[in-house]
PDB file with SEQRES, HELIX, SHEET and CRYST1 records, atoms N, CA, C and O in Angstrom:
SEQRES   1 A   41  UNK UNK UNK UNK UNK UNK UNK UNK UNK UNK UNK UNK UNK          
SEQRES   2 A   41  UNK UNK UNK UNK UNK UNK UNK UNK UNK UNK UNK UNK UNK          
SEQRES   3 A   41  UNK UNK UNK UNK UNK UNK UNK UNK UNK UNK UNK UNK UNK          
SEQRES   4 A   41  UNK UNK                                                      
HELIX    1 AA1 UNK A   13  UNK A   24  1                                  12    
HELIX    2 AA2 UNK A   28  UNK A   34  1                                   7    
CRYST1    1.000    1.000    1.000  90.00  90.00  90.00 P 1           1          
ATOM      1  N   UNK A   1      97.805  84.431  65.474  1.00  0.00           N  
ATOM      2  CA  UNK A   1      97.077  84.652  66.717  1.00  0.00           C  
ATOM      3  C   UNK A   1      98.004  85.317  67.729  1.00  0.00           C  
ATOM      4  O   UNK A   1      99.132  84.862  67.921  1.00  0.00           O  
ATOM      5  N   UNK A   2      97.548  86.385  68.377  1.00  0.00           N  
ATOM      6  CA  UNK A   2      98.262  87.107  69.396  1.00  0.00           C  
ATOM      7  C   UNK A   2      97.811  86.667  70.771  1.00  0.00           C  
ATOM      8  O   UNK A   2      96.627  86.697  71.106  1.00  0.00           O  
ATOM      9  N   UNK A   3      98.826  86.242  71.584  1.00  0.00           N  
ATOM     10  CA  UNK A   3      98.498  85.827  72.950  1.00  0.00           C  
ATOM     11  C   UNK A   3      99.023  86.887  73.906  1.00  0.00           C  
ATOM     12  O   UNK A   3     100.219  87.178  73.903  1.00  0.00           O  
ATOM     13  N   UNK A   4      98.171  87.459  74.705  1.00  0.00           N  
ATOM     14  CA  UNK A   4      98.602  88.489  75.726  1.00  0.00           C  
ATOM     15  C   UNK A   4      98.875  87.762  77.030  1.00  0.00           C  
ATOM     16  O   UNK A   4      98.152  86.861  77.456  1.00  0.00           O  
ATOM     17  N   UNK A   5      99.957  88.207  77.631  1.00  0.00           N  
ATOM     18  CA  UNK A   5     100.337  87.669  78.929  1.00  0.00           C  
ATOM     19  C   UNK A   5      99.669  88.530  80.052  1.00  0.00           C  
ATOM     20  O   UNK A   5      99.674  89.758  79.970  1.00  0.00           O  
ATOM     21  N   UNK A   6      99.134  87.915  81.030  1.00  0.00           N  
ATOM     22  CA  UNK A   6      98.576  88.650  82.180  1.00  0.00           C  
ATOM     23  C   UNK A   6      99.433  88.423  83.420  1.00  0.00           C  
ATOM     24  O   UNK A   6      98.962  88.519  84.554  1.00  0.00           O  
ATOM     25  N   UNK A   7     100.627  88.139  83.186  1.00  0.00           N  
ATOM     26  CA  UNK A   7     101.619  87.880  84.280  1.00  0.00           C  
ATOM     27  C   UNK A   7     102.269  89.178  84.690  1.00  0.00           C  
ATOM     28  O   UNK A   7     102.789  89.890  83.831  1.00  0.00           O  
ATOM     29  N   UNK A   8     102.265  89.515  85.951  1.00  0.00           N  
ATOM     30  CA  UNK A   8     102.883  90.718  86.439  1.00  0.00           C  
ATOM     31  C   UNK A   8     103.948  90.308  87.469  1.00  0.00           C  
ATOM     32  O   UNK A   8     103.834  89.315  88.187  1.00  0.00           O  
ATOM     33  N   UNK A   9     104.936  91.106  87.483  1.00  0.00           N  
ATOM     34  CA  UNK A   9     106.019  90.929  88.474  1.00  0.00           C  
ATOM     35  C   UNK A   9     105.879  92.025  89.516  1.00  0.00           C  
ATOM     36  O   UNK A   9     106.001  93.205  89.190  1.00  0.00           O  
ATOM     37  N   UNK A  10     105.630  91.660  90.742  1.00  0.00           N  
ATOM     38  CA  UNK A  10     105.519  92.650  91.820  1.00  0.00           C  
ATOM     39  C   UNK A  10     106.885  92.994  92.354  1.00  0.00           C  
ATOM     40  O   UNK A  10     107.666  92.110  92.706  1.00  0.00           O  
ATOM     41  N   UNK A  11     107.171  94.258  92.414  1.00  0.00           N  
ATOM     42  CA  UNK A  11     108.427  94.770  92.942  1.00  0.00           C  
ATOM     43  C   UNK A  11     108.184  95.484  94.231  1.00  0.00           C  
ATOM     44  O   UNK A  11     107.428  96.455  94.231  1.00  0.00           O  
ATOM     45  N   UNK A  12     108.768  95.077  95.341  1.00  0.00           N  
ATOM     46  CA  UNK A  12     108.540  95.782  96.590  1.00  0.00           C  
ATOM     47  C   UNK A  12     108.928  97.269  96.488  1.00  0.00           C  
ATOM     48  O   UNK A  12     109.985  97.591  95.945  1.00  0.00           O  
ATOM     49  N   UNK A  13     108.110  98.145  96.990  1.00  0.00           N  
ATOM     50  CA  UNK A  13     108.408  99.567  96.895  1.00  0.00           C  
ATOM     51  C   UNK A  13     109.747  99.947  97.484  1.00  0.00           C  
ATOM     52  O   UNK A  13     110.442 100.817  96.959  1.00  0.00           O  
ATOM     53  N   UNK A  14     110.110  99.294  98.580  1.00  0.00           N  
ATOM     54  CA  UNK A  14     111.452  99.637  99.169  1.00  0.00           C  
ATOM     55  C   UNK A  14     112.603  99.345  98.208  1.00  0.00           C  
ATOM     56  O   UNK A  14     113.585 100.087  98.190  1.00  0.00           O  
ATOM     57  N   UNK A  15     112.504  98.292  97.417  1.00  0.00           N  
ATOM     58  CA  UNK A  15     113.574  98.032  96.470  1.00  0.00           C  
ATOM     59  C   UNK A  15     113.692  99.110  95.394  1.00  0.00           C  
ATOM     60  O   UNK A  15     114.780  99.506  94.976  1.00  0.00           O  
ATOM     61  N   UNK A  16     112.515  99.561  94.972  1.00  0.00           N  
ATOM     62  CA  UNK A  16     112.543 100.607  93.943  1.00  0.00           C  
ATOM     63  C   UNK A  16     113.148 101.875  94.491  1.00  0.00           C  
ATOM     64  O   UNK A  16     113.983 102.479  93.818  1.00  0.00           O  
ATOM     65  N   UNK A  17     112.773 102.309  95.675  1.00  0.00           N  
ATOM     66  CA  UNK A  17     113.281 103.470  96.318  1.00  0.00           C  
ATOM     67  C   UNK A  17     114.804 103.295  96.507  1.00  0.00           C  
ATOM     68  O   UNK A  17     115.580 104.180  96.148  1.00  0.00           O  
ATOM     69  N   UNK A  18     115.223 102.152  97.071  1.00  0.00           N  
ATOM     70  CA  UNK A  18     116.624 101.904  97.306  1.00  0.00           C  
ATOM     71  C   UNK A  18     117.437 102.057  96.035  1.00  0.00           C  
ATOM     72  O   UNK A  18     118.490 102.695  96.048  1.00  0.00           O  
ATOM     73  N   UNK A  19     116.961 101.477  94.928  1.00  0.00           N  
ATOM     74  CA  UNK A  19     117.639 101.604  93.615  1.00  0.00           C  
ATOM     75  C   UNK A  19     117.791 103.074  93.204  1.00  0.00           C  
ATOM     76  O   UNK A  19     118.844 103.500  92.731  1.00  0.00           O  
ATOM     77  N   UNK A  20     116.679 103.853  93.404  1.00  0.00           N  
ATOM     78  CA  UNK A  20     116.740 105.259  93.027  1.00  0.00           C  
ATOM     79  C   UNK A  20     117.690 106.045  93.901  1.00  0.00           C  
ATOM     80  O   UNK A  20     118.322 106.976  93.402  1.00  0.00           O  
ATOM     81  N   UNK A  21     117.832 105.721  95.193  1.00  0.00           N  
ATOM     82  CA  UNK A  21     118.766 106.465  96.066  1.00  0.00           C  
ATOM     83  C   UNK A  21     120.166 106.138  95.639  1.00  0.00           C  
ATOM     84  O   UNK A  21     121.017 107.025  95.573  1.00  0.00           O  
ATOM     85  N   UNK A  22     120.434 104.852  95.341  1.00  0.00           N  
ATOM     86  CA  UNK A  22     121.837 104.457  94.943  1.00  0.00           C  
ATOM     87  C   UNK A  22     122.186 105.185  93.590  1.00  0.00           C  
ATOM     88  O   UNK A  22     123.277 105.732  93.429  1.00  0.00           O  
ATOM     89  N   UNK A  23     121.230 105.163  92.653  1.00  0.00           N  
ATOM     90  CA  UNK A  23     121.451 105.764  91.378  1.00  0.00           C  
ATOM     91  C   UNK A  23     121.752 107.313  91.508  1.00  0.00           C  
ATOM     92  O   UNK A  23     122.553 107.870  90.758  1.00  0.00           O  
ATOM     93  N   UNK A  24     121.129 107.908  92.408  1.00  0.00           N  
ATOM     94  CA  UNK A  24     121.276 109.370  92.658  1.00  0.00           C  
ATOM     95  C   UNK A  24     122.293 109.763  93.686  1.00  0.00           C  
ATOM     96  O   UNK A  24     122.569 110.943  93.904  1.00  0.00           O  
ATOM     97  N   UNK A  25     122.861 108.725  94.332  1.00  0.00           N  
ATOM     98  CA  UNK A  25     123.925 109.012  95.342  1.00  0.00           C  
ATOM     99  C   UNK A  25     123.381 109.728  96.592  1.00  0.00           C  
ATOM    100  O   UNK A  25     124.079 110.527  97.217  1.00  0.00           O  
ATOM    101  N   UNK A  26     122.100 109.418  96.946  1.00  0.00           N  
ATOM    102  CA  UNK A  26     121.475 110.022  98.121  1.00  0.00           C  
ATOM    103  C   UNK A  26     121.338 108.987  99.246  1.00  0.00           C  
ATOM    104  O   UNK A  26     121.001 107.826  99.010  1.00  0.00           O  
ATOM    105  N   UNK A  27     121.610 109.443 100.469  1.00  0.00           N  
ATOM    106  CA  UNK A  27     121.466 108.543 101.619  1.00  0.00           C  
ATOM    107  C   UNK A  27     119.977 108.466 102.041  1.00  0.00           C  
ATOM    108  O   UNK A  27     119.176 109.303 101.625  1.00  0.00           O  
ATOM    109  N   UNK A  28     119.629 107.514 102.824  1.00  0.00           N  
ATOM    110  CA  UNK A  28     118.240 107.394 103.286  1.00  0.00           C  
ATOM    111  C   UNK A  28     117.931 108.591 104.150  1.00  0.00           C  
ATOM    112  O   UNK A  28     116.815 109.109 104.099  1.00  0.00           O  
ATOM    113  N   UNK A  29     118.881 109.049 104.942  1.00  0.00           N  
ATOM    114  CA  UNK A  29     118.609 110.241 105.810  1.00  0.00           C  
ATOM    115  C   UNK A  29     118.389 111.464 105.020  1.00  0.00           C  
ATOM    116  O   UNK A  29     117.546 112.285 105.381  1.00  0.00           O  
ATOM    117  N   UNK A  30     119.142 111.640 103.903  1.00  0.00           N  
ATOM    118  CA  UNK A  30     118.965 112.815 103.047  1.00  0.00           C  
ATOM    119  C   UNK A  30     117.582 112.753 102.412  1.00  0.00           C  
ATOM    120  O   UNK A  30     116.878 113.761 102.342  1.00  0.00           O  
ATOM    121  N   UNK A  31     117.196 111.573 101.952  1.00  0.00           N  
ATOM    122  CA  UNK A  31     115.881 111.394 101.339  1.00  0.00           C  
ATOM    123  C   UNK A  31     114.757 111.755 102.341  1.00  0.00           C  
ATOM    124  O   UNK A  31     113.798 112.455 102.018  1.00  0.00           O  
ATOM    125  N   UNK A  32     114.935 111.233 103.583  1.00  0.00           N  
ATOM    126  CA  UNK A  32     113.899 111.442 104.594  1.00  0.00           C  
ATOM    127  C   UNK A  32     113.802 112.885 104.924  1.00  0.00           C  
ATOM    128  O   UNK A  32     112.698 113.421 105.028  1.00  0.00           O  
ATOM    129  N   UNK A  33     114.966 113.569 105.100  1.00  0.00           N  
ATOM    130  CA  UNK A  33     114.930 114.979 105.491  1.00  0.00           C  
ATOM    131  C   UNK A  33     114.299 115.818 104.377  1.00  0.00           C  
ATOM    132  O   UNK A  33     113.597 116.787 104.665  1.00  0.00           O  
ATOM    133  N   UNK A  34     114.523 115.482 103.181  1.00  0.00           N  
ATOM    134  CA  UNK A  34     113.932 116.225 102.030  1.00  0.00           C  
ATOM    135  C   UNK A  34     112.489 115.883 101.835  1.00  0.00           C  
ATOM    136  O   UNK A  34     111.771 116.629 101.169  1.00  0.00           O  
ATOM    137  N   UNK A  35     112.022 114.763 102.398  1.00  0.00           N  
ATOM    138  CA  UNK A  35     110.656 114.356 102.205  1.00  0.00           C  
ATOM    139  C   UNK A  35     109.763 114.606 103.489  1.00  0.00           C  
ATOM    140  O   UNK A  35     108.595 114.226 103.570  1.00  0.00           O  
ATOM    141  N   UNK A  36     110.434 115.277 104.470  1.00  0.00           N  
ATOM    142  CA  UNK A  36     109.763 115.522 105.769  1.00  0.00           C  
ATOM    143  C   UNK A  36     109.236 114.247 106.372  1.00  0.00           C  
ATOM    144  O   UNK A  36     108.123 114.224 106.898  1.00  0.00           O  
ATOM    145  N   UNK A  37     110.026 113.166 106.304  1.00  0.00           N  
ATOM    146  CA  UNK A  37     109.688 111.903 106.928  1.00  0.00           C  
ATOM    147  C   UNK A  37     110.432 111.773 108.248  1.00  0.00           C  
ATOM    148  O   UNK A  37     111.622 112.078 108.325  1.00  0.00           O  
ATOM    149  N   UNK A  38     109.722 111.311 109.306  1.00  0.00           N  
ATOM    150  CA  UNK A  38     110.321 111.181 110.603  1.00  0.00           C  
ATOM    151  C   UNK A  38     110.932 109.747 110.693  1.00  0.00           C  
ATOM    152  O   UNK A  38     110.246 108.745 110.490  1.00  0.00           O  
ATOM    153  N   UNK A  39     112.206 109.705 110.996  1.00  0.00           N  
ATOM    154  CA  UNK A  39     112.900 108.388 111.174  1.00  0.00           C  
ATOM    155  C   UNK A  39     112.747 107.890 112.579  1.00  0.00           C  
ATOM    156  O   UNK A  39     112.968 108.630 113.537  1.00  0.00           O  
ATOM    157  N   UNK A  40     112.371 106.641 112.710  1.00  0.00           N  
ATOM    158  CA  UNK A  40     112.260 106.003 114.001  1.00  0.00           C  
ATOM    159  C   UNK A  40     113.430 105.060 114.158  1.00  0.00           C  
ATOM    160  O   UNK A  40     113.544 104.107 113.388  1.00  0.00           O  
ATOM    161  N   UNK A  41     114.317 105.287 115.137  1.00  0.00           N  
ATOM    162  CA  UNK A  41     115.471 104.451 115.295  1.00  0.00           C  
ATOM    163  C   UNK A  41     115.130 103.063 115.737  1.00  0.00           C  
ATOM    164  O   UNK A  41     116.023 102.234 115.913  1.00  0.00           O  
TER     165      UNK A  41                                                      
END                                                                             
């Protein structure tokens, strides 16, 4: 008998983006400027 799990782990989007930036060696400012995102201090 096969039992399927319906359990999901939610990952905050900010954590995923942060990991990608670290892996690629990109700062938040670089990412924002390349994405046309306005930074609010």
